[in-house]
C-alpha positions in Angstrom: 83.1 118.9 83.8 80.4 117.9 86.5 80.4 114.4 86.9 77.3 112.8 87.9 77.1 109.5 89.6 74.0 107.3 88.1 71.9 105.3 90.7 71.3 101.8 89.7 67.8 102.6 88.7 69.0 105.3 86.3 71.7 103.2 84.5 70.0 100.1 84.4 65.7 100.1 85.0 65.1 103.4 83.1 67.5 103.0 80.1 65.5 101.9 77.2 68.0 99.3 75.8 68.0 97.7 79.0 64.1 97.3 79.1 64.5 96.0 75.7 67.1 93.1 76.6 69.8 95.0 74.8 71.9 95.6 77.6 74.0 92.6 79.0 75.2 92.8 82.6 79.0 92.9 81.2 77.7 96.4 79.1 77.0 97.7 82.6 80.0 96.7 84.4 82.1 98.1 81.3 79.9 101.5 81.6 80.7 101.6 85.3 84.4 100.7 84.7 84.3 103.9 82.2 82.1 105.9 85.1 84.6 105.2 87.5 87.8 106.0 85.4 86.0 109.7 84.9 85.5 109.8 88.6 88.9 109.0 89.3 90.3 111.4 86.8 87.8 114.3 88.1 89.1 113.8 91.5 92.9 114.1 90.4 92.0 117.1 88.7 90.3 118.9 91.6 93.3 117.6 94.0 95.6 119.6 91.6 93.3 122.5 91.8 93.5 122.3 95.7 97.3 122.0 96.1 97.9 124.7 93.2 95.3 127.1 95.4 97.1 125.8 99.0 100.8 126.7 97.4 99.4 130.2 96.2 98.0 130.8 99.5 101.7 130.0 101.2 103.2 131.8 98.5 101.2 134.8 99.4 101.6 134.5 102.9 105.3 134.4 102.2 105.6 137.4 100.1 103.1 139.4 102.9 105.9 138.4 105.8 108.8 139.7 103.4 106.8 143.1 102.6 106.2 143.3 106.4 109.7 143.5 107.6 111.1 146.6 108.6 114.9 145.4 107.1 115.7 142.4 105.1 119.0 141.0 103.8 118.4 138.0 101.5 121.6 136.3 99.7 122.3 133.4 97.8 124.5 131.0 99.7 125.5 127.9 98.2 127.6 126.6 101.4 127.1 123.0 102.5 124.9 122.6 106.0 124.7 119.6 108.0 121.2 118.8 109.7 121.3 117.5 113.2 120.5 114.3 111.7 123.8 114.4 109.9 122.6 114.4 106.7 123.9 117.5 104.4 122.4 120.1 102.1 123.4 123.3 100.1 121.7 126.0 101.3 120.0 128.2 98.5 119.8 131.2 100.7 120.5 133.3 103.8 118.0 135.6 105.2 117.9 138.4 107.9 115.2 140.2 108.6 114.6 143.2 111.4 118.0 142.1 113.2 117.6 138.1 113.3 119.5 135.6 111.6 117.1 133.1 110.1 120.3 130.6 109.1 119.8 128.7 105.9 118.0 125.9 104.2 117.9 123.9 101.3 115.2 126.0 99.5 114.0 129.8 99.9 110.7 128.8 100.4 111.4 126.6 103.4 114.0 129.4 105.0 111.0 132.1 104.9 108.5 129.6 106.4 111.1 128.8 109.1 111.4 132.6 109.5 107.8 133.2 109.8 107.5 130.4 112.2 110.4 131.5 114.3 109.9 134.9 114.4 110.0 136.4 117.8 
């Protein structure tokens, strides 16, 4: 859906009912509120599409990184770990790749992201 923002002239002066006095200012305000809501919905859908695209790109980068390892060891973990700030989390996986142990993280995505960032 393509939402077009109407100019004041299109909304009021050029509208035939307005020219004949059939449209009140209240009716114009109501329509403007409807258009604002339509724009908000359009922005929400566009934002969701961008988030989906970003997630897909991140997933593809993780896949390429995993695929490019000469050796890879991935294991479910389930152990409780303590972060430097003393908060605890249950790790989902442990990862070793190309003779480097990457420790553990709360989610697999976090673990692979850290490994990609910390790669020697």
